[in-house]
SESE-49660 format. One record per residue (C-alpha): residue number from 0; residue in one letter; chain; y, z, x. Coordinates in Angstrom, 3 decimals, always signed. Each point is the difference from the previous one (the first is absolute). Layout:
BEGIN
R     n   res   chain          v          w          u
R   NUM     A       A          Y          Z          X
...
END
This chain:
BEGIN
R     n   res   chain          v          w          u
R     0     M       A    -27.998    -20.447     +9.977
R     1     S       A     -3.167     +1.620     +1.312
R     2     A       A     -3.251     -0.978     -1.646
R     3     G       A     -1.814     +2.992     +1.612
R     4     G       A     -1.283     +1.250     -3.287
R     5     H       A     -0.834     +3.467     +1.534
R     6     D       A     -0.838     +2.951     -2.101
R     7     R       A     +2.020     +1.974     +2.453
R     8     P       A     +2.878     -2.430     +0.888
R     9     R       A     +1.640     +0.484     +3.400
R    10     L       A     +3.575     +1.116     -0.799
R    11     L       A     +3.192     +0.009     +2.071
R    12     L       A     +2.319     +2.526     -1.760
R    13     I       A     +3.696     -0.199     +0.798
R    14     S       A     +2.450     +2.592     -1.209
R    15     N       A     +3.630     +0.921     +0.675
R    16     M       A     -0.918     +3.687     -0.646
R    17     W       A     -2.681     +2.122     +1.593
R    18     P       A     -0.256     +3.699     +0.688
R    19     S       A     +0.838     +1.433     +3.296
R    20     G       A     +0.625     +3.349     +1.702
R    21     A       A     +3.723     -0.426     -0.803
R    22     N       A     -0.770     -0.513     -3.648
R    23     P       A     -3.607     +0.547     -1.092
R    24     V       A     +0.622     -1.059     -3.539
R    25     Y       A     +1.841     -3.258     +0.791
R    26     G       A     -2.153     -2.604     -1.702
R    27     G       A     -2.765     +2.497     -0.470
R    28     F       A     -1.349     -1.801     -3.176
R    29     V       A     -0.473     -3.176     +2.058
R    30     A       A     -1.896     +1.919     +2.701
R    31     R       A     -2.162     +1.637     -2.744
R    32     H       A     -0.714     -3.434     -1.431
R    33     A       A     -1.064     -1.358     +3.490
R    34     A       A     -2.187     +3.058     +0.549
R    35     A       A     -1.734     -0.429     -3.436
R    36     L       A     -0.699     -3.602     +0.852
R    37     T       A     -1.315     +0.889     +3.473
R    38     A       A     -2.217     +2.731     -1.737
R    39     L       A     -1.423     -2.827     -2.079
R    40     G       A     -1.116     -1.825     +3.155
R    41     V       A     +2.796     -2.497     +0.007
R    42     P       A     +1.216     -0.848     +3.591
R    43     V       A     +3.782     +0.722     -0.111
R    44     T       A     +2.348     -0.764     +2.868
R    45     V       A     +3.493     +1.574     -0.494
R    46     V       A     +3.310     -1.250     +1.337
R    47     A       A     +2.661     +2.260     -1.198
R    48     N       A     +3.451     +1.494     +0.560
R    49     T       A     +0.051     +3.699     +0.471
R    50     D       A     +3.694     +0.442     +0.616
R    51     P       A     +1.499     +1.606     -3.070
R    52     R       A     +3.639     -0.178     +1.312
R    53     T       A     +2.469     -2.070     -2.040
R    54     G       A     +3.169     -1.941     +0.564
R    55     V       A     +0.806     -3.761     +0.372
R    56     V       A     -0.592     -0.233     +3.880
R    57     R       A     -2.981     +2.231     +0.058
R    58     S       A     -1.660     -1.798     -2.912
R    59     L       A     +0.526     -3.411     +1.568
R    60     V       A     -1.417     +1.032     +3.216
R    61     K       A     -3.158     +1.722     -1.459
R    62     Y       A     -0.642     -2.816     -2.421
R    63     R       A     +0.392     -2.781     +2.719
R    64     R       A     -2.492     +1.972     +2.026
R    65     L       A     -2.336     +0.274     -2.911
R    66     A       A     +0.283     -3.813     -0.639
R    67     R       A     -0.988     -0.664     +3.680
R    68     R       A     -3.019     +2.315     -0.159
R    69     S       A     -1.110     -1.538     -3.359
R    70     R       A     +0.126     -3.491     +1.397
R    71     A       A     -1.912     +1.059     +3.206
R    72     A       A     -2.650     +1.684     -2.157
R    73     G       A     -0.407     -3.150     -2.166
R    74     R       A     -0.525     -2.068     +3.057
R    75     S       A     -2.432     +2.234     +1.695
R    76     G       A     -2.228     +1.176     -2.880
R    77     A       A     -2.604     -1.435     -2.291
R    78     F       A     +0.885     +1.121     -3.571
R    79     D       A     -0.947     -0.948     -3.514
R    80     A       A     +3.323     +1.258     -1.494
R    81     V       A     +3.408     +1.227     +1.113
R    82     V       A     +1.311     +2.815     -2.137
R    83     G       A     +3.750     +0.586     +0.019
R    84     H       A     +1.240     +3.142     -1.495
R    85     Y       A     +3.574     -0.146     -1.529
R    86     L       A     +1.549     -3.434     -0.638
R    87     Y       A     +3.120     +1.067     +1.793
R    88     P       A     -0.008     -0.268     +2.984
R    89     T       A     -3.748     -0.579     +0.625
R    90     A       A     -1.103     -2.993     -2.079
R    91     G       A     +1.389     -2.542     +2.352
R    92     M       A     -1.626     +1.599     +2.971
R    93     A       A     -3.437     +0.092     -1.858
R    94     H       A     +0.609     -3.633     -0.938
R    95     Q       A     +0.326     -1.044     +3.670
R    96     A       A     -2.969     +2.049     +0.937
R    97     A       A     -2.166     -1.603     -2.667
R    98     R       A     +0.939     -3.421     +1.051
R    99     R       A     -0.887     +0.704     +3.654
R   100     S       A     -3.397     +1.517     -0.817
R   101     G       A     -0.899     -2.337     -2.804
R   102     A       A     -0.443     +2.889     -2.331
R   103     A       A     +0.816     +0.571     -3.592
R   104     L       A     +3.487     +1.547     -0.806
R   105     V       A     -0.004     +3.156     -2.072
R   106     L       A     +3.438     +1.558     -0.876
R   107     V       A     +0.138     +3.573     -1.343
R   108     V       A     +3.117     +0.853     -1.974
R   109     H       A     +0.857     +3.641     -0.548
R   110     G       A     +3.156     -0.105     -2.048
R   111     T       A     +3.564     -0.031     +1.465
R   112     D       A     -1.126     -2.790     +2.452
R   113     A       A     -0.070     -2.354     -2.975
R   114     R       A     +3.778     +0.444     -0.407
R   115     S       A     +0.679     -0.146     +3.699
R   116     V       A     -1.663     -3.453     +0.271
R   117     M       A     +2.809     -1.512     -1.951
R   118     R       A     +2.434     +0.586     +2.888
R   119     R       A     +1.324     -2.922     +2.160
R   120     D       A     -0.992     +1.284     +3.414
R   121     P       A     -2.790     -1.624     +2.103
R   122     F       A     -2.523     +2.643     -0.876
R   123     A       A     +0.510     -0.549     -3.707
R   124     V       A     +0.005     -3.753     +0.277
R   125     A       A     -3.365     +0.180     +2.027
R   126     A       A     -1.347     +2.380     -2.652
R   127     R       A     +0.671     -2.393     -2.777
R   128     R       A     -1.604     -2.883     +1.892
R   129     A       A     -3.054     +2.290     +0.565
R   130     L       A     -0.176     +0.816     -3.701
R   131     A       A     -0.121     -3.662     -1.002
R   132     E       A     -2.924     -0.667     +2.511
R   133     A       A     -1.925     +3.262     -0.518
R   134     D       A     -3.652     -0.069     -0.877
R   135     L       A     +0.231     +3.316     -1.756
R   136     V       A     +2.852     +2.257     -1.042
R   137     V       A     -0.863     +3.705     -0.768
R   138     A       A     +2.356     +1.947     -2.139
R   139     V       A     -0.330     +3.772     -0.511
R   140     S       A     +0.713     -0.245     -3.702
R   141     A       A     -0.231     -2.502     -2.958
R   142     A       A     +3.780     +0.381     -0.448
R   143     L       A     +0.652     -0.960     +3.581
R   144     A       A     -2.319     -2.963     -0.271
R   145     D       A     +1.879     -1.186     -3.046
R   146     S       A     +3.398     +0.352     +1.938
R   147     L       A     -1.386     -2.030     +2.997
R   148     R       A     -0.625     -2.871     -2.408
R   149     A       A     +3.092     +0.255     -2.144
R   150     D       A     +2.565     +1.286     +2.492
R   151     V       A     -1.217     -0.928     +3.426
R   152     G       A     -1.529     -3.336     -0.976
R   153     V       A     -3.586     +0.369     +1.407
R   154     P       A     -1.606     -3.333     -0.894
R   155     A       A     -2.583     -0.214     -2.673
R   156     N       A     -2.607     -1.266     +2.360
R   157     V       A     +0.210     +3.121     +2.250
R   158     P       A     -2.444     +2.700     -1.460
R   159     I       A     +1.401     +3.451     -0.494
R   160     A       A     -2.324     +3.017     -0.169
R   161     T       A     +1.061     +3.430     -1.198
R   162     V       A     -1.250     +2.738     +2.489
R   163     H       A     +1.762     +3.074     +1.407
R   164     M       A     -0.785     +1.767     +3.191
R   165     G       A     -1.596     +3.166     -1.549
R   166     I       A     +0.410     +3.690     +0.446
R   167     D       A     -1.892     +2.370     +2.213
R   168     E       A     -2.405     +1.707     -2.360
R   169     A       A     -0.944     +2.498     +2.561
R   170     V       A     +3.489     +1.352     +0.350
R   171     F       A     +1.565     -0.268     -3.426
R   172     V       A     -2.054     +2.447     -2.113
R   173     P       A     +0.677     +2.987     -2.179
R   174     D       A     +0.644     +3.059     +1.967
R   175     P       A     -0.002     +3.281     -2.072
R   176     D       A     +1.371     +1.959     +3.058
R   177     A       A     +2.903     -2.419     +0.736
R   178     R       A     +2.719     +2.062     -1.734
R   179     A       A     -1.088     +3.216     +1.741
R   180     A       A     -0.166     -1.811     +3.425
R   181     L       A     +3.601     -1.258     -0.482
R   182     G       A     +1.409     +3.288     -1.313
R   183     I       A     +0.812     -1.382     -3.358
R   184     P       A     +0.093     +2.648     -2.830
R   185     E       A     -2.405     -0.675     -2.718
R   186     Q       A     +2.761     -0.289     -2.747
R   187     E       A     +2.414     -2.088     +2.099
R   188     R       A     +0.459     -3.452     -1.586
R   189     T       A     -0.085     -2.350     +3.082
R   190     L       A     +0.999     -3.712     +0.138
R   191     L       A     -1.186     -2.196     +2.902
R   192     F       A     +1.221     -3.208     +1.516
R   193     V       A     -1.739     -1.730     +2.818
R   194     G       A     +1.332     -3.243     +1.536
R   195     N       A     +2.445     -1.775     +2.273
R   196     L       A     +3.465     +1.588     -0.452
R   197     V       A     +1.808     -3.322     -0.856
R   198     P       A     +2.177     -1.041     -2.917
R   199     V       A     -2.735     -2.169     -1.772
R   200     K       A     -2.042     +3.232     -0.546
R   201     G       A     +2.551     +1.149     -2.615
R   202     L       A     +0.757     +3.388     +1.740
R   203     E       A     +3.506     +0.255     -1.550
R   204     T       A     -1.629     -0.205     -3.425
R   205     L       A     -2.401     +2.649     +0.967
R   206     R       A     +2.897     +2.239     +1.214
R   207     A       A     +1.844     -0.417     -3.329
R   208     A       A     -3.208     +0.712     -2.020
R   209     F       A     -0.887     +3.134     +1.961
R   210     Q       A     +3.470     +1.492     -0.462
R   211     M       A     -0.365     -0.618     -3.681
R   212     L       A     -3.325     +1.768     -0.064
R   213     L       A     +1.544     +2.983     +1.855
R   214     E       A     +2.799     +0.260     -2.570
R   215     R       A     -2.701     -0.022     -2.799
R   216     Q       A     -2.047     +2.520     +2.037
R   217     A       A     -2.828     -2.436     -0.413
R   218     A       A     -1.077     -0.257     +3.677
R   219     D       A     +0.104     +2.218     +3.082
R   220     R       A     -0.334     -2.025     +3.125
R   221     L       A     +0.083     -3.577     +1.388
R   222     V       A     -1.928     -0.919     +3.294
R   223     I       A     +0.927     -3.256     +1.710
R   224     V       A     -2.364     -1.221     +2.566
R   225     G       A     +0.764     -2.835     +2.343
R   226     D       A     +2.552     -1.487     +2.418
R   227     G       A     +2.629     -2.735     +0.019
R   228     P       A     +3.696     -0.635     -0.017
R   229     L       A     +0.732     +2.307     -3.004
R   230     R       A     -1.564     +3.128     +1.588
R   231     Q       A     +3.223     +1.366     +1.294
R   232     E       A     +1.716     -0.525     -3.249
R   233     L       A     -2.815     +1.627     -1.863
R   234     T       A     -0.210     +3.042     +2.332
R   235     E       A     +3.729     +0.574     -0.458
R   236     W       A     -0.470     -0.210     -3.737
R   237     S       A     -2.917     +2.505     +0.126
R   238     S       A     +2.173     +2.406     +1.753
R   239     A       A     +2.637     +0.173     -2.661
R   240     P       A     +0.515     +3.554     -1.256
R   241     E       A     -0.428     -0.975     -3.706
R   242     L       A     -3.573     -1.173     +0.757
R   243     E       A     -0.879     +3.613     +1.135
R   244     D       A     -2.675     -1.197     +2.390
R   245     R       A     -1.757     -1.953     -2.765
R   246     V       A     -0.437     -3.258     +2.063
R   247     T       A     -2.226     -0.391     +2.998
R   248     V       A     +0.231     -3.036     +2.339
R   249     T       A     -3.081     +0.052     +2.186
R   250     G       A     +0.420     -3.157     +1.970
R   251     R       A     -3.071     -2.157     +0.924
R   252     L       A     -3.428     +1.835     -0.420
R   253     A       A     -3.514     -0.972     +1.071
R   254     Q       A     -2.251     -1.294     -2.924
R   255     C       A     -1.986     +3.265     -0.353
R   256     D       A     +3.314     +1.908     -0.579
R   257     V       A     +1.311     -2.578     -2.429
R   258     A       A     -3.315     +0.391     -1.866
R   259     R       A     +0.464     +3.768     -0.185
R   260     W       A     +3.536     -0.260     -1.402
R   261     M       A     -1.264     -2.518     -2.531
R   262     A       A     -2.842     +2.450     -1.073
R   263     A       A     +2.589     +2.799     -0.246
R   264     A       A     +2.768     -1.715     -1.906
R   265     D       A     +0.214     +0.196     -3.882
R   266     V       A     +1.328     -3.607     -0.199
R   267     F       A     +0.324     -2.932     +2.521
R   268     V       A     +3.200     -2.013     -0.531
R   269     L       A     +0.537     -3.682     +1.186
R   270     P       A     +3.425     -1.344     -1.345
R   271     S       A     +0.001     -3.235     +1.914
R   272     H       A     +2.071     -3.021     -0.917
R   273     N       A     -2.762     -2.210     +1.292
R   274     E       A     -3.763     +0.477     +0.901
R   275     G       A     -2.741     -2.474     +0.814
R   276     L       A     -2.525     +2.542     -1.542
R   277     G       A     +0.806     +3.532     +0.912
R   278     L       A     -3.095     +1.030     +1.927
R   279     V       A     +1.420     +3.549     +0.450
R   280     L       A     -0.456     +0.489     -3.796
R   281     L       A     -3.751     -0.555     +0.245
R   282     E       A     -0.103     +2.497     +2.981
R   283     A       A     +1.723     +2.626     -2.133
R   284     M       A     -2.318     -0.677     -2.894
R   285     A       A     -2.992     +0.357     +2.104
R   286     C       A     +1.228     +3.423     +0.704
R   287     G       A     -0.005     +0.731     -3.738
R   288     T       A     +3.885     -0.141     -0.165
R   289     P       A     +1.873     -1.828     -2.898
R   290     C       A     +2.731     -2.453     +0.939
R   291     V       A     +3.325     -1.078     -1.375
R   292     A       A     +1.173     -3.380     +1.286
R   293     S       A     +2.298     -2.948     -0.714
R   294     A       A     -1.635     -2.763     -1.983
R   295     V       A     +0.530     -2.554     +2.860
R   296     G       A     -2.312     -2.562     +1.655
R   297     G       A     -3.660     +0.979     -0.125
R   298     V       A     +0.673     +3.577     -0.951
R   299     P       A     -1.025     -0.432     -3.756
R   300     E       A     -3.214     -1.320     +1.181
R   301     I       A     -1.103     +3.396     +1.267
R   302     L       A     +2.124     +2.535     -1.868
R   303     D       A     +0.267     +0.690     -3.821
R   304     E       A     +0.383     +2.886     -2.332
R   305     R       A     -3.487     +1.306     +0.691
R   306     T       A     +0.891     +0.606     +3.648
R   307     G       A     +3.761     +0.754     -0.309
R   308     A       A     +3.020     -2.030     -1.117
R   309     L       A     +1.878     -3.166     +0.718
R   310     V       A     +3.772     -0.368     -0.176
R   311     P       A     +2.760     -2.566     +0.490
R   312     P       A     +1.168     -0.143     +3.505
R   313     G       A     +3.314     +1.510     +0.841
R   314     D       A     +0.244     +2.206     -3.120
R   315     G       A     +0.380     +3.582     +1.100
R   316     G       A     -0.098     +1.371     -3.524
R   317     A       A     -3.205     -1.832     -0.847
R   318     L       A     -1.586     +1.204     +3.135
R   319     A       A     +0.962     +3.532     -0.570
R   320     D       A     -1.335     -0.110     -3.668
R   321     A       A     -3.338     -1.503     +1.212
R   322     I       A     -0.484     +2.478     +2.740
R   323     G       A     +0.849     +2.848     -2.320
R   324     G       A     -2.669     -1.346     -2.536
R   325     V       A     -2.688     -0.128     +2.642
R   326     L       A     +0.916     +3.544     +1.288
R   327     S       A     -0.106     +1.307     -3.574
R   328     A       A     -3.464     -1.417     -0.602
R   329     G       A     -1.286     +1.372     +3.354
R   330     R       A     -1.950     -1.857     +2.702
R   331     G       A     -3.369     +1.024     -1.566
R   332     A       A     +0.823     -2.183     -2.990
R   333     Y       A     -0.022     -3.046     +2.410
R   334     R       A     -2.500     +1.008     +2.651
R   335     E       A     -3.196     -1.738     -1.142
R   336     A       A     +1.736     -3.218     -0.971
R   337     C       A     +1.769     -0.050     +3.426
R   338     L       A     -3.241     +0.351     +1.873
R   339     A       A     -1.752     -2.647     -2.168
R   340     A       A     +3.058     -2.479     +0.558
R   341     A       A     -0.348     +0.481     +3.740
R   342     R       A     -3.674     -0.685     +0.230
R   343     G       A     -0.896     -3.320     +1.448
R   344     H       A     +3.263     -0.383     +1.875
R   345     G       A     -1.473     +1.205     +3.300
R   346     A       A     +0.507     -1.974     +3.324
R   347     T       A     -3.645     -0.989     -0.015
R   348     A       A     -0.108     -1.400     -3.464
R   349     Q       A     +3.241     -1.951     +0.578
R   350     A       A     -1.165     -1.290     +3.287
R   351     E       A     -3.159     -1.358     -1.678
R   352     A       A     +2.086     -1.736     -2.564
R   353     F       A     +2.280     -1.459     +2.762
R   354     L       A     -3.068     -1.153     +2.012
R   355     D       A     -1.475     -1.801     -3.182
R   356     A       A     +3.249     -1.934     -0.324
R   357     V       A     +0.150     -0.912     +3.598
R   358     R       A     -3.547     -1.170     +0.034
R   359     R       A     +0.804     -2.570     -2.730
R   360     V       A     +2.668     -1.713     +2.123
R   361     V       A     -1.883     +0.034     +3.287
R   362     R       A     -3.002     -1.533     -1.715
R   363     A       A     +2.068     -2.703     -1.658
R   364     P       A     -0.683     -3.522     +1.411
END
């Protein structure tokens, strides 16, 4: 462990996700976190994978390459802490880099990676070893921190801090012109989902709930923003005659365009089966938009009846009822509470909290 004790500790940041020209939002919150630390005067060296492609062979190749680059950086640089984003597959790589540089090991856990670490493959085995020897683990929610102790078995002597990566407060703001800019009629009741189009996000439940709302004449449009393996299926569903052009699947959008949709929507919906925190909810609330989400992971830590509604995961009927209730109340009824709930969750404030936690371990004897 480094005993540098610097107010601005030198960090080597390793991540299996980082934005690129091919996918500018891939790991965008990690890049935002790094930028916020740099803006605070912290020297940050980044070693990251920018290849968003999936598949067993592709993943193996890119992660082995990332491991080699991480080891090389650890040997060649003078760092006070090595920060590994995502337990799986990055924790083992960060562990090796920290050993080579004599630095403290800080592991950042975002959510689903806490489950992946229980696999039996070499990346998971290395991650569990890294967890047992970490100087600090950072979880994005208190619920995730509890799960790391109870389910993953992080030892009691390894400190866990609760800090998330923060939202871009300059981008996610109320926009009174958003609906007009997007061509949304004033009276059209619009639902919005933003995220990866994967099964864990509960999109099947969202589909069922939206169809119920249409039958009740309680909603008008659903907008789905994102990309992933379910995109084709969702696009085909949205083309069904009975939906009457009520569903829009946009694909991946830039953050400024996501923020515009959030500011325009009447309700943001996140029906996930699992979430580390649900940072996207804070982004929506920062735009003044109420949210309806599954009561999973850290979601109840940031969402309650003042800012929307919580529902059981996988229950289309409950989801439809909750969305209908929020739509009936109107977004104006939630606006001020949403804005208040989002305050203090900006990337800079979260980077400062992260830095405070890291300072404690690099100053330790």
